[in-house]
N, C-alpha and C positions, 0 to 999 in steps of 0.2 A: 617162371612161377616156382620151379623147384628151388631156385636160389632163395626166394622169399620164404618158403616153408622151412628150408634148411636153416636159414638165419634165425627165424623165430624159434624154431625148435632148439637150436644151440643156446639161445638166450634163456629159454625156459629151463633147460637142463643144467645151466651153469650153476644154479644153486646159490649164487651170491646175491648180495643186496644190490638192487638195481641202482645204477648211477643216477645222480640228480640230473634232471633235464637241463639243457643249456638255456641261457637267457631267463633264468628263474624270475618270476614276477612280471615279466614283460607282457604286453598285450598279446603278442603272438603266442607265447608259451601258454598263457592262460586260456586263450581261445582253443588251442590245440588240446589241452587237457580237458576243457569243458566239453567241446564237441566230440572229440574222439574217445574221451574217457567215459562217456555216457554208457557205452556198451562193452568196453574192454579197457584194460590198463593201457594207457598210451605207451607205445614203444619208444625207446630212446632213438632219436633221429640218426645216430651213428649206426643203428642196426641195418640200415639199407642205404644204397646209393641214391643220389638225387633222381636218377632216371627210374629206379625202382619205386621210389616214393611217388613219383608222378603216376605210375601205373596203379599203385595201391590206392591212392586217393580217388582216382577215377573209378576203380572197381568198387570202392566203398560207397561212392555216390549211388551206384546202381543198387547195391545191397540195401542201402538205407531206404531207397524208394520202395524196394520190394517188401521191406519190413514195415512200411507205413511211417517211417521216421522222416521228418523233413530234411531233404538234402542240404548240403552247405550252399549258402548263397554264393554268388560269384566273388564277392568281397571276402567272405570267410574262406572260400576255397583258395584264393590267391594268397591270403595272409598265411594260412596254414602251409601251403606249398612252399612259399618263400622261406618260412621258418625252417621247414624240413630240409630244403635245399641248402640253406646257409650252414646247417649243422649236420648234414648227411655224412655217412661214412664214405670212404674212398674204395674204389674197386680193387 
């Protein structure tokens, strides 16, 4: 969890223009931006490793439910997770 917070903080403090998301215009990228960008700016997939993305997506499912937001369907969750895994950062 500390790694996640540190990574996100580092990105926020970088002060540079965020890099364009990979696979721009694809169904996967658009779904990620639509669903995850409803509440916050979608993070660049390289910000986290594939394993960390899996943890984050699962924790966000719980958070969405707690906030009364419909969680991702199984199809949406898998599409977004596969997109994030394909484009994730390396450890």
